C-alpha positions in Angstrom: 12.5 -54.4 41.4 8.9 -54.1 41.0 6.7 -55.8 44.0 4.4 -57.3 42.1 1.1 -59.3 43.5 0.0 -63.3 42.4 -3.4 -64.7 42.8 -3.6 -68.3 42.3 -6.8 -69.6 40.8 -7.6 -73.3 42.1 -9.7 -75.8 42.1 -10.3 -79.6 41.6 -10.5 -81.0 38.3 -13.2 -80.0 36.3 -14.4 -77.3 38.5 -13.7 -74.5 36.2 -10.6 -73.1 37.3 -10.0 -72.6 33.3 -13.4 -70.5 32.7 -12.5 -68.2 35.9 -8.9 -67.2 34.0 -10.5 -66.6 30.6 -12.7 -63.9 32.7 -9.5 -62.8 34.7 -7.9 -62.5 30.6 -11.1 -60.4 29.6 -11.1 -58.0 32.9 -7.5 -57.4 31.3 -5.3 -59.4 34.2 -2.4 -61.4 33.0 -3.3 -65.1 33.8 -0.4 -67.7 33.6 -1.1 -71.5 33.8 1.0 -74.7 35.8 -0.6 -76.9 32.9 0.5 -74.5 30.3 4.3 -74.9 31.7 3.9 -78.5 32.4 3.3 -79.1 28.6 5.8 -77.2 27.2 8.2 -79.5 30.0 7.5 -82.2 28.2 9.9 -80.7 25.1 12.8 -80.2 27.5 15.3 -83.3 26.5 16.7 -82.9 30.3 13.2 -83.2 31.9 12.1 -86.1 29.5 15.3 -87.6 30.9 14.1 -87.3 34.4 11.1 -88.6 33.7 12.1 -91.7 31.6 14.2 -92.8 34.4 11.5 -92.9 36.5 9.3 -94.5 34.7 11.1 -96.7 31.6 8.4 -97.8 29.3 6.2 -94.3 29.9 8.5 -92.5 26.4 9.2 -94.4 23.7 10.9 -92.5 20.6 11.7 -89.4 22.2 8.0 -89.1 23.7 6.0 -89.3 26.6 3.4 -91.5 26.4 1.0 -89.4 28.6 -1.7 -92.3 29.3 1.2 -94.9 30.6 1.9 -91.9 33.0 -1.1 -90.9 34.4 -2.1 -95.1 34.6 0.9 -94.7 37.0 0.9 -91.5 39.0 -3.3 -92.3 39.0 -2.8 -95.1 41.4 0.2 -95.1 43.2 1.2 -91.9 45.5 4.8 -92.2 45.4 4.7 -92.5 41.7 2.7 -89.6 41.8 5.1 -87.9 44.5 7.9 -89.2 42.2 7.1 -87.3 39.8 5.6 -84.1 41.3 9.3 -83.7 42.9 10.9 -83.9 39.3 8.1 -81.2 38.0 7.0 -78.7 40.2 10.1 -77.0 41.2 10.5 -76.4 37.2 6.6 -75.3 37.0 6.8 -73.0 39.8 10.4 -71.6 38.9 8.9 -70.5 35.5 6.0 -69.3 37.1 7.1 -66.9 39.1 9.8 -66.0 36.3 6.8 -65.3 33.7 4.1 -63.5 36.9 7.3 -61.4 38.0 6.6 -58.9 35.3 3.5 -58.0 36.3 2.0 -55.4 39.1 -1.3 -57.4 39.5 -1.3 -61.4 37.5 -2.9 -64.7 38.5 -2.3 -68.2 38.5 -3.8 -71.1 37.6 -2.7 -73.4 40.3 -4.4 -76.8 40.6 -2.5 -78.7 42.8 -1.6 -75.6 44.8 -2.4 -77.4 48.6 -1.2 -80.6 47.1 2.4 -79.3 46.4 2.5 -76.4 49.7 2.6 -73.4 47.6 -0.2 -71.5 48.7 2.3 -69.1 51.1 3.7 -67.6 48.0 0.6 -66.4 47.0 -1.2 -63.1 47.8 -4.7 -64.4 47.6 -6.1 -67.9 46.6 -9.6 -68.1 44.3 -10.7 -71.2 44.8 -13.6 -72.9 42.0 -16.0 -75.0 43.1 -18.8 -77.1 41.3 -20.8 -79.4 42.1 -19.0 -83.6 41.5 -21.6 -84.6 38.7 -21.0 -81.5 37.1 -17.4 -81.9 37.1 -17.4 -85.7 35.8 -19.7 -84.7 32.6 -16.8 -81.9 31.9 -14.7 -83.6 31.9 -15.5 -86.9 30.3 -16.6 -84.4 27.3 -13.0 -82.5 27.3 -10.9 -85.4 27.9 -12.5 -88.4 26.5 -12.2 -90.0 29.8 -13.5 -92.6 32.0 -16.0 -91.7 35.0 -13.7 -94.2 36.8 -10.6 -92.6 35.8 -12.2 -88.9 36.4 -13.3 -90.4 40.4 -9.6 -91.6 40.8 -8.2 -88.1 39.8 -10.5 -86.4 41.8 -9.7 -88.1 44.8 -6.0 -87.6 44.7 -7.1 -83.8 44.7 -7.6 -82.1 48.4 -11.5 -81.7 48.5 -13.6 -79.0 48.4 -14.5 -78.8 51.6 -10.3 -78.7 53.1 -9.6 -76.2 51.0 -12.0 -73.6 51.8 -10.7 -73.9 55.5 -7.3 -72.3 54.2 -8.6 -68.5 53.8 -9.6 -68.5 50.3 -12.3 -66.7 47.8 -14.5 -69.5 47.1 -16.1 -69.1 43.7 -19.3 -71.2 42.7 -19.9 -72.8 39.4 -22.5 -74.4 39.0 -24.5 -72.1 36.7 -23.9 -70.1 33.2 -20.9 -68.3 32.5 -22.6 -64.8 33.1 -23.3 -65.8 36.7 -19.4 -66.9 36.7 -18.3 -63.7 35.7 -20.4 -62.0 38.2 -19.0 -64.1 41.5 -15.3 -63.2 39.5 -16.3 -59.3 39.5 -17.2 -59.8 43.6 -13.8 -61.5 43.9 -11.5 -59.2 42.3 -13.5 -56.5 44.7 -12.2 -58.9 47.6 -9.1 -58.8 46.8 -8.8 -55.1 46.6 -9.0 -55.3 42.4 
């Protein structure tokens, strides 16, 4: 079996992880997404039943009511931990099944440090962006209020804490072209 190199792309909500992953794809690297795997999980009946047991009012007619779930998990840390206990192992299992098929690959892992998955990767890129840019980006993308976004930001590890963990920092406060140059430099730091 081939020994593959796996790299994580992480950062807070609205930092630009997806933009960095798009650039990595342009450079020819396979890139996988925990968020995409999570979305696919909602179609799994067994998973949906487990969520329904945790949050009975949040599944209606066999479909998750994600706004209700978010209202619970971004206000109540225990609710978030219970959901993560059933979702994270499934997401990571599928992620590694996909990554193992490649000699070198990247994964967008939003809650890398929060889930204590950092040691599973050969290197970590952390994407940082000024908070006002993050908030305006997420408001435009998801239609959330500033208060909702602030709650989600506070539920994640601060950039300063990520920096202490031996990561390669990608600052995303400029243009797409500037970001492309920064990602290229990050790849050279990884020896790629």
